[in-house]
SESE-923621 format. One record per residue: residue in three letters; residue number from 1; x, y, z of N, C-alpha, C in turn. Coordinates in steps of 0.001 Angstrom, whole numbers, plus 500000, padded with zeros to 6 digits. Example, Ala and Ser with C-alpha at 12.3 -4.5 7.8 and 13.67 -1.06 7.14 Angstrom:
<sites>
<site><res>ALA</res><n>1</n><n_east>513190</n_east><n_north>494310</n_north><n_up>507800</n_up><ca_east>512300</ca_east><ca_north>495500</ca_north><ca_up>507800</ca_up><c_east>513200</c_east><c_north>496700</c_north><c_up>507800</c_up></site>
<site><res>SER</res><n>2</n><n_east>512850</n_east><n_north>497750</n_north><n_up>507080</n_up><ca_east>513670</ca_east><ca_north>498940</ca_north><ca_up>507140</ca_up><c_east>512900</c_east><c_north>500030</c_north><c_up>507870</c_up></site>
</sites>
This chain:
<sites>
<site><res>MET</res><n>1</n><n_east>463745</n_east><n_north>707565</n_north><n_up>493866</n_up><ca_east>463761</ca_east><ca_north>708127</ca_north><ca_up>492526</ca_up><c_east>464408</c_east><c_north>707130</c_north><c_up>491563</c_up></site>
<site><res>VAL</res><n>2</n><n_east>463850</n_east><n_north>707033</n_north><n_up>490411</n_up><ca_east>464427</ca_east><ca_north>706222</ca_north><ca_up>489346</ca_up><c_east>465115</c_east><c_north>707174</c_north><c_up>488381</c_up></site>
<site><res>GLN</res><n>3</n><n_east>466414</n_east><n_north>706961</n_north><n_up>488174</n_up><ca_east>467170</ca_east><ca_north>707843</ca_north><ca_up>487288</ca_up><c_east>467094</c_east><c_north>707335</c_north><c_up>485854</c_up></site>
<site><res>ILE</res><n>4</n><n_east>466722</n_east><n_north>708248</n_north><n_up>484965</n_up><ca_east>466577</ca_east><ca_north>707948</ca_north><ca_up>483545</ca_up><c_east>467658</c_east><c_north>708692</c_north><c_up>482773</c_up></site>
<site><res>ASN</res><n>5</n><n_east>468340</n_east><n_north>707994</n_north><n_up>481888</n_up><ca_east>469326</ca_east><ca_north>708636</ca_north><ca_up>481028</ca_up><c_east>468600</c_east><c_north>709170</c_north><c_up>479798</c_up></site>
<site><res>THR</res><n>6</n><n_east>468002</n_east><n_north>710330</n_north><n_up>479943</n_up><ca_east>467198</ca_east><ca_north>710908</ca_north><ca_up>478870</ca_up><c_east>468035</c_east><c_north>711398</c_north><c_up>477698</c_up></site>
<site><res>SER</res><n>7</n><n_east>469302</n_east><n_north>711713</n_north><n_up>477933</n_up><ca_east>470153</ca_east><ca_north>712248</ca_north><ca_up>476871</ca_up><c_east>470860</c_east><c_north>711152</c_north><c_up>476087</c_up></site>
<site><res>GLY</res><n>8</n><n_east>470945</n_east><n_north>709952</n_north><n_up>476658</n_up><ca_east>471663</ca_east><ca_north>708871</ca_north><ca_up>475994</ca_up><c_east>473174</c_east><c_north>709016</c_north><c_up>476045</c_up></site>
<site><res>GLU</res><n>9</n><n_east>473665</n_east><n_north>709969</n_north><n_up>476837</n_up><ca_east>475107</ca_east><ca_north>710191</ca_north><ca_up>476937</ca_up><c_east>475754</c_east><c_north>709084</c_north><c_up>477765</c_up></site>
<site><res>ASP</res><n>10</n><n_east>476913</n_east><n_north>708597</n_north><n_up>477307</n_up><ca_east>477634</ca_east><ca_north>707558</ca_north><ca_up>478032</ca_up><c_east>478123</c_east><c_north>708038</c_north><c_up>479393</c_up></site>
<site><res>ALA</res><n>11</n><n_east>478395</n_east><n_north>709314</n_north><n_up>479524</n_up><ca_east>478914</ca_east><ca_north>709859</ca_north><ca_up>480779</ca_up><c_east>477840</c_east><c_north>709979</c_north><c_up>481857</c_up></site>
<site><res>LYS</res><n>12</n><n_east>476597</n_east><n_north>709774</n_north><n_up>481480</n_up><ca_east>475498</ca_east><ca_north>709900</ca_north><ca_up>482438</ca_up><c_east>474924</c_east><c_north>708520</c_north><c_up>482745</c_up></site>
<site><res>ASN</res><n>13</n><n_east>474451</n_east><n_north>708366</n_north><n_up>483959</n_up><ca_east>473884</ca_east><ca_north>707096</ca_north><ca_up>484398</ca_up><c_east>472369</c_east><c_north>707114</c_north><c_up>484323</c_up></site>
<site><res>GLY</res><n>14</n><n_east>471792</n_east><n_north>705967</n_north><n_up>484538</n_up><ca_east>470347</ca_east><ca_north>705833</ca_north><ca_up>484531</ca_up><c_east>469899</c_east><c_north>704803</c_north><c_up>483520</c_up></site>
<site><res>ILE</res><n>15</n><n_east>468670</n_east><n_north>704374</n_north><n_up>483664</n_up><ca_east>468134</ca_east><ca_north>703389</ca_north><ca_up>482726</ca_up><c_east>467638</c_east><c_north>704103</c_north><c_up>481472</c_up></site>
<site><res>SER</res><n>16</n><n_east>467425</n_east><n_north>703326</n_north><n_up>480445</n_up><ca_east>466915</ca_east><ca_north>703908</ca_north><ca_up>479199</ca_up><c_east>465445</c_east><c_north>704272</c_north><c_up>479376</c_up></site>
<site><res>PRO</res><n>17</n><n_east>464992</n_east><n_north>705275</n_north><n_up>478662</n_up><ca_east>463579</ca_east><ca_north>705645</ca_north><ca_up>478749</ca_up><c_east>462637</c_east><c_north>704482</c_north><c_up>478443</c_up></site>
<site><res>SER</res><n>18</n><n_east>463039</n_east><n_north>703605</n_north><n_up>477544</n_up><ca_east>462163</ca_east><ca_north>702492</ca_north><ca_up>477167</ca_up><c_east>462010</c_east><c_north>701452</c_north><c_up>478282</c_up></site>
<site><res>SER</res><n>19</n><n_east>462942</n_east><n_north>701420</n_north><n_up>479245</n_up><ca_east>462874</ca_east><ca_north>700462</ca_north><ca_up>480354</ca_up><c_east>462223</c_east><c_north>701034</c_north><c_up>481600</c_up></site>
<site><res>CYS</res><n>20</n><n_east>461879</n_east><n_north>702289</n_north><n_up>481560</n_up><ca_east>461432</ca_east><ca_north>703011</ca_north><ca_up>482744</ca_up><c_east>460168</c_east><c_north>702423</c_north><c_up>483376</c_up></site>
<site><res>GLU</res><n>21</n><n_east>459129</n_east><n_north>702251</n_north><n_up>482606</n_up><ca_east>457863</ca_east><ca_north>701789</ca_north><ca_up>483181</ca_up><c_east>458007</c_east><c_north>700395</c_north><c_up>483788</c_up></site>
<site><res>GLU</res><n>22</n><n_east>458747</n_east><n_north>699539</n_north><n_up>483116</n_up><ca_east>458947</ca_east><ca_north>698178</ca_north><ca_up>483622</ca_up><c_east>459669</c_east><c_north>698201</c_north><c_up>484977</c_up></site>
<site><res>LEU</res><n>23</n><n_east>460692</n_east><n_north>699049</n_north><n_up>485109</n_up><ca_east>461417</ca_east><ca_north>699140</ca_north><ca_up>486377</ca_up><c_east>460532</c_east><c_north>699720</c_north><c_up>487483</c_up></site>
<site><res>VAL</res><n>24</n><n_east>459784</n_east><n_north>700751</n_north><n_up>487184</n_up><ca_east>458891</ca_east><ca_north>701353</ca_north><ca_up>488183</ca_up><c_east>457865</c_east><c_north>700324</c_north><c_up>488641</c_up></site>
<site><res>LYS</res><n>25</n><n_east>457300</n_east><n_north>699584</n_north><n_up>487716</n_up><ca_east>456332</ca_east><ca_north>698541</ca_north><ca_up>488064</ca_up><c_east>456976</c_east><c_north>697504</c_north><c_up>488982</c_up></site>
<site><res>TYR</res><n>26</n><n_east>458196</n_east><n_north>697105</n_north><n_up>488669</n_up><ca_east>458908</ca_east><ca_north>696124</ca_north><ca_up>489497</ca_up><c_east>459141</c_east><c_north>696673</c_north><c_up>490910</c_up></site>
<site><res>ILE</res><n>27</n><n_east>459569</n_east><n_north>697911</n_north><n_up>490994</n_up><ca_east>459814</ca_east><ca_north>698524</ca_north><ca_up>492310</ca_up><c_east>458525</c_east><c_north>698550</c_north><c_up>493138</c_up></site>
<site><res>ILE</res><n>28</n><n_east>457457</n_east><n_north>698982</n_north><n_up>492528</n_up><ca_east>456181</ca_east><ca_north>699107</ca_north><ca_up>493245</ca_up><c_east>455671</c_east><c_north>697746</c_north><c_up>493730</c_up></site>
<site><res>HIS</res><n>29</n><n_east>455778</n_east><n_north>696734</n_north><n_up>492887</n_up><ca_east>455159</ca_east><ca_north>695443</ca_north><ca_up>493206</ca_up><c_east>456095</c_east><c_north>694419</c_north><c_up>493850</c_up></site>
<site><res>GLU</res><n>30</n><n_east>457394</n_east><n_north>694579</n_north><n_up>493662</n_up><ca_east>458316</ca_east><ca_north>693538</ca_north><ca_up>494125</ca_up><c_east>459316</c_east><c_north>693993</c_north><c_up>495187</c_up></site>
<site><res>CYS</res><n>31</n><n_east>459422</n_east><n_north>695251</n_north><n_up>495435</n_up><ca_east>460447</ca_east><ca_north>695760</ca_north><ca_up>496357</ca_up><c_east>459776</c_east><c_north>696404</c_north><c_up>497568</c_up></site>
<site><res>ASP</res><n>32</n><n_east>459417</n_east><n_north>695579</n_north><n_up>498525</n_up><ca_east>458681</ca_east><ca_north>696056</ca_north><ca_up>499699</ca_up><c_east>459450</c_east><c_north>697093</c_north><c_up>500516</c_up></site>
<site><res>SER</res><n>33</n><n_east>460766</n_east><n_north>697056</n_north><n_up>500468</n_up><ca_east>461576</ca_east><ca_north>697999</ca_north><ca_up>501251</ca_up><c_east>461791</c_east><c_north>699333</c_north><c_up>500546</c_up></site>
<site><res>LEU</res><n>34</n><n_east>461336</n_east><n_north>699437</n_north><n_up>499313</n_up><ca_east>461502</ca_east><ca_north>700679</ca_north><ca_up>498544</ca_up><c_east>460148</c_east><c_north>701343</c_north><c_up>498330</c_up></site>
<site><res>ARG</res><n>35</n><n_east>460185</n_east><n_north>702650</n_north><n_up>498227</n_up><ca_east>458974</ca_east><ca_north>703411</ca_north><ca_up>497902</ca_up><c_east>459293</c_east><c_north>704279</c_north><c_up>496691</c_up></site>
<site><res>PHE</res><n>36</n><n_east>458575</n_east><n_north>704071</n_north><n_up>495624</n_up><ca_east>458786</ca_east><ca_north>704849</ca_north><ca_up>494412</ca_up><c_east>458301</c_east><c_north>706276</c_north><c_up>494634</c_up></site>
<site><res>LEU</res><n>37</n><n_east>459216</n_east><n_north>707240</n_north><n_up>494463</n_up><ca_east>458871</ca_east><ca_north>708650</ca_north><ca_up>494644</ca_up><c_east>458692</c_east><c_north>709394</c_north><c_up>493325</c_up></site>
<site><res>GLY</res><n>38</n><n_east>459492</n_east><n_north>709012</n_north><n_up>492330</n_up><ca_east>459417</ca_east><ca_north>709740</ca_north><ca_up>491081</ca_up><c_east>460578</c_east><c_north>709424</c_north><c_up>490169</c_up></site>
<site><res>LEU</res><n>39</n><n_east>460776</n_east><n_north>710309</n_north><n_up>489197</n_up><ca_east>461794</ca_east><ca_north>710137</ca_north><ca_up>488169</ca_up><c_east>462799</c_east><c_north>711271</c_north><c_up>488233</c_up></site>
<site><res>MET</res><n>40</n><n_east>464030</n_east><n_north>710958</n_north><n_up>487861</n_up><ca_east>465048</ca_east><ca_north>712003</ca_north><ca_up>487829</ca_up><c_east>465917</c_east><c_north>711847</c_north><c_up>486590</c_up></site>
<site><res>THR</res><n>41</n><n_east>466508</n_east><n_north>712965</n_north><n_up>486184</n_up><ca_east>467458</ca_east><ca_north>712962</ca_north><ca_up>485082</ca_up><c_east>468454</c_east><c_north>714091</c_north><c_up>485285</c_up></site>
<site><res>ILE</res><n>42</n><n_east>469635</n_east><n_north>713915</n_north><n_up>484750</n_up><ca_east>470607</ca_east><ca_north>715001</ca_north><ca_up>484698</ca_up><c_east>470337</c_east><c_north>715810</c_north><c_up>483432</c_up></site>
<site><res>GLY</res><n>43</n><n_east>470204</n_east><n_north>715137</n_north><n_up>482324</n_up><ca_east>469917</ca_east><ca_north>715818</ca_north><ca_up>481066</ca_up><c_east>471128</c_east><c_north>716545</c_north><c_up>480521</c_up></site>
<site><res>THR</res><n>44</n><n_east>471034</n_east><n_north>716895</n_north><n_up>479273</n_up><ca_east>472097</ca_east><ca_north>717649</ca_north><ca_up>478622</ca_up><c_east>472029</c_east><c_north>719098</c_north><c_up>479068</c_up></site>
<site><res>ASN</res><n>45</n><n_east>473179</n_east><n_north>719697</n_north><n_up>479287</n_up><ca_east>473229</ca_east><ca_north>721109</ca_north><ca_up>479665</ca_up><c_east>473411</c_east><c_north>721943</c_north><c_up>478405</c_up></site>
<site><res>PHE</res><n>46</n><n_east>472323</n_east><n_north>722470</n_north><n_up>477901</n_up><ca_east>472347</ca_east><ca_north>723308</ca_north><ca_up>476703</ca_up><c_east>472495</c_east><c_north>724762</c_north><c_up>477141</c_up></site>
<site><res>GLU</res><n>47</n><n_east>473628</n_east><n_north>725381</n_north><n_up>476828</n_up><ca_east>473840</ca_east><ca_north>726770</ca_north><ca_up>477238</ca_up><c_east>473131</c_east><c_north>727771</c_north><c_up>476333</c_up></site>
<site><res>THR</res><n>48</n><n_east>472888</n_east><n_north>727394</n_north><n_up>475088</n_up><ca_east>472293</ca_east><ca_north>728341</ca_north><ca_up>474147</ca_up><c_east>470962</c_east><c_north>727844</c_north><c_up>473581</c_up></site>
<site><res>LEU</res><n>49</n><n_east>470310</n_east><n_north>726974</n_north><n_up>474277</n_up><ca_east>469051</ca_east><ca_north>726413</ca_north><ca_up>473798</ca_up><c_east>467948</c_east><c_north>727467</c_north><c_up>473862</c_up></site>
<site><res>THR</res><n>50</n><n_east>467219</n_east><n_north>727611</n_north><n_up>472765</n_up><ca_east>466122</ca_east><ca_north>728582</ca_north><ca_up>472734</ca_up><c_east>464765</c_east><c_north>727906</c_north><c_up>472910</c_up></site>
<site><res>GLU</res><n>51</n><n_east>464738</n_east><n_north>726576</n_north><n_up>472882</n_up><ca_east>463513</ca_east><ca_north>725816</ca_north><ca_up>473075</ca_up><c_east>463608</c_east><c_north>725086</c_north><c_up>474407</c_up></site>
<site><res>PRO</res><n>52</n><n_east>462504</n_east><n_north>724558</n_north><n_up>474910</n_up><ca_east>462573</ca_east><ca_north>723781</ca_north><ca_up>476153</ca_up><c_east>463553</c_east><c_north>722607</c_north><c_up>476022</c_up></site>
<site><res>ASN</res><n>53</n><n_east>464241</n_east><n_north>722300</n_north><n_up>477100</n_up><ca_east>465213</ca_east><ca_north>721217</ca_north><ca_up>477119</ca_up><c_east>464517</c_east><c_north>719902</c_north><c_up>476753</c_up></site>
<site><res>PRO</res><n>54</n><n_east>464952</n_east><n_north>719231</n_north><n_up>475677</n_up><ca_east>464275</ca_east><ca_north>717999</ca_north><ca_up>475261</ca_up><c_east>464371</c_east><c_north>716878</c_north><c_up>476296</c_up></site>
<site><res>ASP</res><n>55</n><n_east>465423</n_east><n_north>716861</n_north><n_up>477098</n_up><ca_east>465541</ca_east><ca_north>715843</ca_north><ca_up>478146</ca_up><c_east>464507</c_east><c_north>716059</c_north><c_up>479238</c_up></site>
<site><res>PHE</res><n>56</n><n_east>464240</n_east><n_north>717295</n_north><n_up>479580</n_up><ca_east>463210</ca_east><ca_north>717609</ca_north><ca_up>480574</ca_up><c_east>461826</c_east><c_north>717265</c_north><c_up>480026</c_up></site>
<site><res>LEU</res><n>57</n><n_east>461598</n_east><n_north>717599</n_north><n_up>478763</n_up><ca_east>460310</ca_east><ca_north>717287</ca_north><ca_up>478139</ca_up><c_east>460077</c_east><c_north>715780</c_north><c_up>478098</c_up></site>
<site><res>LEU</res><n>58</n><n_east>461140</n_east><n_north>715019</n_north><n_up>477821</n_up><ca_east>461017</ca_east><ca_north>713562</ca_north><ca_up>477787</ca_up><c_east>460672</c_east><c_north>713031</c_north><c_up>479170</c_up></site>
<site><res>LEU</res><n>59</n><n_east>461288</n_east><n_north>713560</n_north><n_up>480216</n_up><ca_east>460995</ca_east><ca_north>713080</ca_north><ca_up>481567</ca_up><c_east>459540</c_east><c_north>713370</c_north><c_up>481949</c_up></site>
<site><res>VAL</res><n>60</n><n_east>459053</n_east><n_north>714537</n_north><n_up>481582</n_up><ca_east>457639</ca_east><ca_north>714872</ca_north><ca_up>481843</ca_up><c_east>456724</c_east><c_north>713887</c_north><c_up>481115</c_up></site>
<site><res>LYS</res><n>61</n><n_east>457058</n_east><n_north>713581</n_north><n_up>479872</n_up><ca_east>456266</ca_east><ca_north>712641</ca_north><ca_up>479080</ca_up><c_east>456306</c_east><c_north>711242</c_north><c_up>479696</c_up></site>
<site><res>LEU</res><n>62</n><n_east>457491</n_east><n_north>710828</n_north><n_up>480166</n_up><ca_east>457605</ca_east><ca_north>709519</ca_north><ca_up>480818</ca_up><c_east>456754</c_east><c_north>709459</c_north><c_up>482084</c_up></site>
<site><res>LYS</res><n>63</n><n_east>456761</n_east><n_north>710522</n_north><n_up>482845</n_up><ca_east>455939</ca_east><ca_north>710569</ca_north><ca_up>484064</ca_up><c_east>454466</c_east><c_north>710380</c_north><c_up>483713</c_up></site>
<site><res>GLU</res><n>64</n><n_east>454001</n_east><n_north>711106</n_north><n_up>482728</n_up><ca_east>452598</ca_east><ca_north>711008</ca_north><ca_up>482315</ca_up><c_east>452259</c_east><c_north>709595</c_north><c_up>481851</c_up></site>
<site><res>SER</res><n>65</n><n_east>453150</n_east><n_north>709005</n_north><n_up>481068</n_up><ca_east>452934</ca_east><ca_north>707665</ca_north><ca_up>480536</ca_up><c_east>452919</c_east><c_north>706612</c_north><c_up>481642</c_up></site>
<site><res>ILE</res><n>66</n><n_east>453866</n_east><n_north>706709</n_north><n_up>482561</n_up><ca_east>453945</ca_east><ca_north>705748</ca_north><ca_up>483667</ca_up><c_east>452721</c_east><c_north>705867</c_north><c_up>484569</c_up></site>
<site><res>CYS</res><n>67</n><n_east>452332</n_east><n_north>707068</n_north><n_up>484876</n_up><ca_east>451162</ca_east><ca_north>707261</ca_north><ca_up>485737</ca_up><c_east>449912</c_east><c_north>706683</c_north><c_up>485087</c_up></site>
<site><res>LYS</res><n>68</n><n_east>449774</n_east><n_north>706887</n_north><n_up>483807</n_up><ca_east>448615</ca_east><ca_north>706337</ca_north><ca_up>483095</ca_up><c_east>448704</c_east><c_north>704810</c_north><c_up>483039</c_up></site>
<site><res>GLY</res><n>69</n><n_east>449871</n_east><n_north>704296</n_north><n_up>482664</n_up><ca_east>450044</ca_east><ca_north>702857</ca_north><ca_up>482495</ca_up><c_east>449943</c_east><c_north>702063</c_north><c_up>483792</c_up></site>
<site><res>LEU</res><n>70</n><n_east>450381</n_east><n_north>702655</n_north><n_up>484898</n_up><ca_east>450380</ca_east><ca_north>701952</ca_north><ca_up>486182</ca_up><c_east>449297</c_east><c_north>702464</c_north><c_up>487127</c_up></site>
<site><res>ASN</res><n>71</n><n_east>448443</n_east><n_north>703332</n_north><n_up>486617</n_up><ca_east>447344</ca_east><ca_north>703895</ca_north><ca_up>487399</ca_up><c_east>447844</c_east><c_north>704576</c_north><c_up>488681</c_up></site>
<site><res>LEU</res><n>72</n><n_east>448835</n_east><n_north>705448</n_north><n_up>488526</n_up><ca_east>449394</ca_east><ca_north>706200</ca_north><ca_up>489652</ca_up><c_east>448844</c_east><c_north>707618</c_north><c_up>489642</c_up></site>
<site><res>ASP</res><n>73</n><n_east>448698</n_east><n_north>708188</n_north><n_up>490816</n_up><ca_east>448262</ca_east><ca_north>709579</ca_north><ca_up>490949</ca_up><c_east>449402</c_east><c_north>710479</c_north><c_up>490488</c_up></site>
<site><res>ILE</res><n>74</n><n_east>449201</n_east><n_north>711178</n_north><n_up>489393</n_up><ca_east>450261</ca_east><ca_north>711998</ca_north><ca_up>488802</ca_up><c_east>450752</c_east><c_north>713086</c_north><c_up>489763</c_up></site>
<site><res>LYS</res><n>75</n><n_east>449892</n_east><n_north>713519</n_north><n_up>490671</n_up><ca_east>450276</ca_east><ca_north>714559</ca_north><ca_up>491631</ca_up><c_east>451241</c_east><c_north>714033</c_north><c_up>492690</c_up></site>
<site><res>LYS</res><n>76</n><n_east>451310</n_east><n_north>712718</n_north><n_up>492851</n_up><ca_east>452181</ca_east><ca_north>712128</ca_north><ca_up>493874</ca_up><c_east>453515</c_east><c_north>711647</c_north><c_up>493323</c_up></site>
<site><res>VAL</res><n>77</n><n_east>453706</n_east><n_north>711752</n_north><n_up>492013</n_up><ca_east>454958</ca_east><ca_north>711324</ca_north><ca_up>491391</ca_up><c_east>455811</c_east><c_north>712564</c_north><c_up>491133</c_up></site>
<site><res>GLU</res><n>78</n><n_east>456979</n_east><n_north>712591</n_north><n_up>491765</n_up><ca_east>457854</ca_east><ca_north>713757</ca_north><ca_up>491674</ca_up><c_east>458774</c_east><c_north>713681</c_north><c_up>490462</c_up></site>
<site><res>LEU</res><n>79</n><n_east>459304</n_east><n_north>714844</n_north><n_up>490091</n_up><ca_east>460316</ca_east><ca_north>714934</ca_north><ca_up>489045</ca_up><c_east>461522</c_east><c_north>715662</c_north><c_up>489600</c_up></site>
<site><res>SER</res><n>80</n><n_east>462687</n_east><n_north>715096</n_north><n_up>489371</n_up><ca_east>463929</ca_east><ca_north>715756</ca_north><ca_up>489747</ca_up><c_east>464726</c_east><c_north>715971</c_north><c_up>488472</c_up></site>
<site><res>MET</res><n>81</n><n_east>464792</n_east><n_north>717210</n_north><n_up>488077</n_up><ca_east>465549</ca_east><ca_north>717584</ca_north><ca_up>486882</ca_up><c_east>465978</c_east><c_north>719020</c_north><c_up>487060</c_up></site>
<site><res>GLY</res><n>82</n><n_east>467092</n_east><n_north>719335</n_north><n_up>486521</n_up><ca_east>467596</ca_east><ca_north>720689</ca_north><ca_up>486636</ca_up><c_east>468701</c_east><c_north>720803</c_north><c_up>487668</c_up></site>
<site><res>MET</res><n>83</n><n_east>469661</n_east><n_north>721640</n_north><n_up>487329</n_up><ca_east>470791</ca_east><ca_north>721902</ca_north><ca_up>488209</ca_up><c_east>470983</c_east><c_north>723417</c_north><c_up>488284</c_up></site>
<site><res>SER</res><n>84</n><n_east>472074</n_east><n_north>723837</n_north><n_up>488868</n_up><ca_east>472298</ca_east><ca_north>725267</ca_north><ca_up>489092</ca_up><c_east>472117</c_east><c_north>726098</c_north><c_up>487824</c_up></site>
<site><res>SER</res><n>85</n><n_east>472541</n_east><n_north>725570</n_north><n_up>486696</n_up><ca_east>472518</ca_east><ca_north>726352</ca_north><ca_up>485464</ca_up><c_east>471160</c_east><c_north>726393</c_north><c_up>484766</c_up></site>
<site><res>ASN</res><n>86</n><n_east>470244</n_east><n_north>725494</n_north><n_up>485131</n_up><ca_east>468971</ca_east><ca_north>725445</ca_north><ca_up>484402</ca_up><c_east>467768</c_east><c_north>725123</c_north><c_up>485287</c_up></site>
<site><res>TYR</res><n>87</n><n_east>467907</n_east><n_north>725379</n_north><n_up>486568</n_up><ca_east>466827</ca_east><ca_north>725015</ca_north><ca_up>487496</ca_up><c_east>465530</c_east><c_north>725782</c_north><c_up>487233</c_up></site>
<site><res>GLU</res><n>88</n><n_east>465634</n_east><n_north>727028</n_north><n_up>486775</n_up><ca_east>464416</ca_east><ca_north>727809</ca_north><ca_up>486549</ca_up><c_east>463550</c_east><c_north>727177</c_north><c_up>485466</c_up></site>
<site><res>GLU</res><n>89</n><n_east>464189</n_east><n_north>726758</n_north><n_up>484375</n_up><ca_east>463443</ca_east><ca_north>726102</ca_north><ca_up>483299</ca_up><c_east>462847</c_east><c_north>724790</c_north><c_up>483786</c_up></site>
<site><res>SER</res><n>90</n><n_east>463622</n_east><n_north>724030</n_north><n_up>484558</n_up><ca_east>463119</ca_east><ca_north>722738</ca_north><ca_up>485020</ca_up><c_east>461893</c_east><c_north>722913</c_north><c_up>485926</c_up></site>
<site><res>ILE</res><n>91</n><n_east>461899</n_east><n_north>723939</n_north><n_up>486749</n_up><ca_east>460746</ca_east><ca_north>724206</ca_north><ca_up>487614</ca_up><c_east>459527</c_east><c_north>724572</c_north><c_up>486760</c_up></site>
<site><res>GLN</res><n>92</n><n_east>459750</n_east><n_north>725368</n_north><n_up>485723</n_up><ca_east>458650</ca_east><ca_north>725738</ca_north><ca_up>484833</ca_up><c_east>458046</c_east><c_north>724514</c_north><c_up>484146</c_up></site>
<site><res>LEU</res><n>93</n><n_east>458878</n_east><n_north>723493</n_north><n_up>483924</n_up><ca_east>458404</ca_east><ca_north>722283</ca_north><ca_up>483252</ca_up><c_east>457879</c_east><c_north>721227</c_north><c_up>484227</c_up></site>
<site><res>GLY</res><n>94</n><n_east>457904</n_east><n_north>721525</n_north><n_up>485537</n_up><ca_east>457284</ca_east><ca_north>720625</ca_north><ca_up>486500</ca_up><c_east>458205</c_east><c_north>719959</c_north><c_up>487496</c_up></site>
<site><res>SER</res><n>95</n><n_east>459477</n_east><n_north>720322</n_north><n_up>487522</n_up><ca_east>460389</ca_east><ca_north>719700</ca_north><ca_up>488478</ca_up><c_east>459987</c_east><c_north>720042</c_north><c_up>489910</c_up></site>
<site><res>THR</res><n>96</n><n_east>460022</n_east><n_north>719030</n_north><n_up>490765</n_up><ca_east>459724</ca_east><ca_north>719233</ca_north><ca_up>492180</ca_up><c_east>460999</c_east><c_north>719197</c_north><c_up>493019</c_up></site>
<site><res>ASN</res><n>97</n><n_east>462111</n_east><n_north>718806</n_north><n_up>492401</n_up><ca_east>463423</ca_east><ca_north>718771</ca_north><ca_up>493055</ca_up><c_east>464464</c_east><c_north>719283</c_north><c_up>492071</c_up></site>
<site><res>VAL</res><n>98</n><n_east>465354</n_east><n_north>720133</n_north><n_up>492552</n_up><ca_east>466463</ca_east><ca_north>720602</ca_north><ca_up>491728</ca_up><c_east>467761</c_east><c_north>720456</c_north><c_up>492524</c_up></site>
<site><res>ARG</res><n>99</n><n_east>468854</n_east><n_north>720312</n_north><n_up>491795</n_up><ca_east>470163</ca_east><ca_north>720184</ca_north><ca_up>492427</ca_up><c_east>470948</c_east><c_north>721462</c_north><c_up>492142</c_up></site>
<site><res>VAL</res><n>100</n><n_east>471179</n_east><n_north>722232</n_north><n_up>493173</n_up><ca_east>471812</ca_east><ca_north>723539</ca_north><ca_up>493003</ca_up><c_east>473092</c_east><c_north>723668</c_north><c_up>493839</c_up></site>
<site><res>GLY</res><n>101</n><n_east>473819</n_east><n_north>722579</n_north><n_up>493983</n_up><ca_east>475043</ca_east><ca_north>722572</ca_north><ca_up>494787</ca_up><c_east>476082</c_east><c_north>723567</c_north><c_up>494329</c_up></site>
<site><res>SER</res><n>102</n><n_east>476273</n_east><n_north>723722</n_north><n_up>493024</n_up><ca_east>477276</ca_east><ca_north>724666</ca_north><ca_up>492517</ca_up><c_east>476934</c_east><c_north>726104</c_north><c_up>492882</c_up></site>
<site><res>THR</res><n>103</n><n_east>475648</n_east><n_north>726415</n_north><n_up>492912</n_up><ca_east>475233</ca_east><ca_north>727761</ca_north><ca_up>493304</ca_up><c_east>475530</c_east><c_north>728001</c_north><c_up>494774</c_up></site>
<site><res>ILE</res><n>104</n><n_east>475350</n_east><n_north>726994</n_north><n_up>495588</n_up><ca_east>475564</ca_east><ca_north>727134</ca_north><ca_up>497030</ca_up><c_east>477040</c_east><c_north>727019</c_north><c_up>497402</c_up></site>
<site><res>PHE</res><n>105</n><n_east>477710</n_east><n_north>725986</n_north><n_up>496861</n_up><ca_east>479071</ca_east><ca_north>725669</ca_north><ca_up>497285</ca_up><c_east>480158</c_east><c_north>726093</c_north><c_up>496312</c_up></site>
<site><res>GLY</res><n>106</n><n_east>479778</n_east><n_north>726546</n_north><n_up>495126</n_up><ca_east>480755</ca_east><ca_north>726921</ca_north><ca_up>494102</ca_up><c_east>481046</c_east><c_north>725745</c_north><c_up>493178</c_up></site>
<site><res>GLU</res><n>107</n><n_east>481766</n_east><n_north>726053</n_north><n_up>492110</n_up><ca_east>482111</ca_east><ca_north>725034</ca_north><ca_up>491128</ca_up><c_east>483046</c_east><c_north>724000</c_north><c_up>491737</c_up></site>
<site><res>ARG</res><n>108</n><n_east>482941</n_east><n_north>722774</n_north><n_up>491277</n_up><ca_east>483826</ca_east><ca_north>721706</ca_north><ca_up>491724</ca_up><c_east>485207</c_east><c_north>721885</c_north><c_up>491130</c_up></site>
<site><res>ASP</res><n>109</n><n_east>486201</n_east><n_north>721458</n_north><n_up>491894</n_up><ca_east>487587</ca_east><ca_north>721482</ca_north><ca_up>491440</ca_up><c_east>487985</c_east><c_north>720079</c_north><c_up>491021</c_up></site>
<site><res>TYR</res><n>110</n><n_east>488106</n_east><n_north>719867</n_north><n_up>489726</n_up><ca_east>488468</ca_east><ca_north>718554</ca_north><ca_up>489189</ca_up><c_east>489961</c_east><c_north>718445</c_north><c_up>488877</c_up></site>
<site><res>SER</res><n>111</n><n_east>490764</n_east><n_north>719446</n_north><n_up>489236</n_up><ca_east>492171</ca_east><ca_north>719486</ca_north><ca_up>488864</ca_up><c_east>493003</c_east><c_north>718363</c_north><c_up>489473</c_up></site>
<site><res>ASN</res><n>112</n><n_east>492585</n_east><n_north>717817</n_north><n_up>490604</n_up><ca_east>493368</ca_east><ca_north>716756</ca_north><ca_up>491269</ca_up><c_east>492861</c_east><c_north>715360</c_north><c_up>490943</c_up></site>
<site><res>GLN</res><n>113</n><n_east>492037</n_east><n_north>715223</n_north><n_up>489941</n_up><ca_east>491483</ca_east><ca_north>713900</ca_north><ca_up>489617</ca_up><c_east>492142</c_east><c_north>713301</c_north><c_up>488424</c_up></site>
</sites>
């Protein structure tokens, strides 16, 4: 998975959306030990958003653009977006992987950090 910083937040990792296609192309053609599976993002956690998450929409758009630009089968490129608080929306927008650790294991304790 290639992680994209769709929100532009400094606290989140990933490459910029504008560098995405170039990196995917490099992985596919130059990195024999790697297999490109798809794109992932953490995205901004909007608690009161009434519209689709713009970070999720951007990742879907990037997937479509990369598949067209690199002639990839769109059905074989996965999306990983969404976490415990917004996984339902991410699935509706096409996510094939979600991270729901907080739902399973509970909230993280950051008090000792």
